[in-house]
N, C-alpha and C positions, 0 to 999 in steps of 0.2 A: 676347569683345568683339563687339559688334554690327557688322554690315557697314553701310557708309554709301553711299547712292546719290545722285547728282546727276542731276536730270531737268530738261531745258530745256522750257519751256512746260508746267509742271506745274500751272498754275492752272486749267485747264479741259480738257474732252474726254478724249482718250486719256491725256494726261499726268497729269491729276488722277486718273483711274481707276487708273493704274499706281502713282501715289504711295500711294493708299489701300490697294491690294492689297499693296504692299511693306511698308507700316507694319504691316498685319495679320500679315504674315509675319515680323515682328520686325526689319525693316531700318530704320535711321535714314534720313530723307529730307531732302534739300535740294533745293528746286526754284526755277526762275526764272520770272519773269513780265515782260511788257513794260509793261502799264499798270495792270491790276487784279490783285492777288494772289489774288483769289477768296475763297471761304468758308474760314474759319480751320480748319486741321487741325493735327495734331501733327507739324509739320515746320517747317523754316526756309525762309522765302521771301526770295529775293534778286532785285532788279530787274536785268534785262538785256535789251537789244535785240539779238537774235542776229545781225541783219544789219549791226550797227555794229561793225566790226572795231576801231575806235579805242578802244572801251570795254573791250576784253578784258583788257588788263593790269591796269586798276583792279579789274575783276571778280575776277580771279584772286587779287589781294591781299586783297580782301574775303572771298573764299572761304577763303583760308588762315587768316584771322583767326577765322572761324567754326569751322573744323576745330580750331584750337588752343584757343579759349576754351570752346567748348561740348562738344567731344568728346575733347580732350586728344590730338589726332593731328595729323600734318602731311600726311596723304594721305587719299584716299577710295577706295572699291572699285569702284563701278559708275557708268558714265556712260551715260545714255540721251539720245541726241540726238533729241528729239521735237518741238521747237518748229517751227511751220510756218505758212504762209499759203496760202490757197486762191485761185488765179487760173485761170480757164478761158476758152477762146476758140479759134476756128478759126485756123489758121496764117495765113490770108489777112488776118485782122483783128487779130492780136495786137499789142499795143503794145510798144515798146522798154522803156517804164517798167515795165510789168507783168512783162516777161521779166527785166529786171534785178533786180526785187524777188524773184522766184522764185529766181534764181541766188544772190543775196546771202544769203537766208535758208536755202535748202534745200541748197546745195552749198558756196559760198564760205564762208559762216558756219560750217557744220559742219566743213569742212576746217580752218579756221584757229582756231576755238575748241578743237577737239580738239587741235590742235598746241600751243596755249598750256597745255592741261590735262595733257598727257602727263607732265610732271614731278610732277604732284600725284596721279596715279592709281597705286595700289599695284601692285607686281608681283603677278601672279596675279589681277588684277582682270578686269573685263568691260566691253566697250563694245557697246551696241546702237544701231544707226542705223535710223531709220524710213524705209521706202520705201513702196511702194504696189502693189496688184495691177495698177494701170495701167501699170507698167513691163513687165508680161507680156502683158496684153491691151489692146486699144485703146479700149474703152468706146464712147462716142458720137461720138468724133472731135474733141472740144473740149479734150482734155487733152494735146496734143502737147508743150507746153512743160513742164507739170507732170510728166508721165511721163518726159520726157527728163532733167530734172534729178535725178529719183529713180533713173533708170538710171545716171547718173553716180555717185550715192551707192553703188550696189551694186558698181560697179567699184572705187571708192575703198575700200570695206569689205574687199575681197579683198586689195588691196595693203597696207592697214593691218594686216590680220591677219598677213600674212607678216612685215612689219616688226617687229611687236610680239611675234611668237612667242618670241624668246629671253627675253622678260620674262614669259612664260606668261600674257599678257593675251589673252583671246579677244575677237574682234571679229566680230559677226554682224549681219545685217539681219533685221528683222521687217517684213513687207510686208502691212499690213491690206487686206482687201477693203472693200466698202461697209459703213460703220459709222455708226450713228445718233448723231452728235454735232452740235455747232453749227458745225463746220468748213465753210467754203465757203458759209455762209448757212444751214446747218441743214436742207437739203432731205432728206437721208438720215434725219434724225430726225423731221421734221415733215410731210413730203409723203407721204401715204398712197399716192398713185398711183405715185410714184417707187419707194417701198419695195416695192410689189406687183410692179412691172415687174422690178426687180432680183431679187426673190425667185424668179422663174421661171427664172433661169439659175444659181442657187446650189444645190448638192447638198442642203444642209440645209433649203432652202426658206424662208429668211428672211434679212433683213439682219442683220449683226452688231451687237452692243451693246458699249459701251466695256469692260464687264467681261470680255467674251470675249477682247479683245486684251490686257487687263491680265493675265489668267491666263497667256497665252503669254509675256508679258514676265517674269513671276515665274518661270516654268519655265525660261526661258533664262538666268536669273541664279542658279538653284539650284546647289548644290554638285555634284549628280550630272549636270549638263550641261556641265561645264567642258571636256570633251574636244571639244566642237563649236566650230569656228572657221572663219571665212571663208565662211559659209553664208548662204543666203537662205531664211528660214522664212516662207512665205506663210500668213496667217491670214485666210482668206476664206470659210470654210465650204464650200469646194469650188466656187468660181465658175468658170464656163466651162471645165469639165474636158473 
């Protein structure tokens, strides 16, 4: 029986690359999107706004229907909490509205969506939460809010790993470094000057690509890594070592 993964924000960027890599690895994929499901792939696309807690009960019921009708199951194996929104700014200038959006999507949403999904995740399953290298290093000083909510995710991950240990569900963090996607306006993908600057502080001498992170995600969901739990895996090519 094939494993089933649920990826939030799987319509673009790291989520889409992870979906494609898992499909190639023989995993069935369900992914969520907020507005545009993206280019059609061999996966089930479900609409979800991760920051809207009131929508979670309905989403879980829809998910249960897909699991039952398409896969003949009442649970799934892998949860990848990937959906995100990019907001940057100095502490002195950061707005309450932008702060609340970051918290709602990257922390509050992850916490309570995971809570709602716990009864649907199979014993022996896996959860991966996305963090960022900016929870370890400080970048250019405009990511205090973003890095802080991701730091909260890393603490949450350790507590969740302990709580779910009796169910043999592993919970880990993957923390990407600079990666060339459309996230936050796409500067890491499109701005040659930004890419060159960051490449100078990365051991491998280049900015990451979505496929680099997707490979780490697949590895963390493989059968031979199930003994790893409560850990932070940074995938940054060796940034600021």
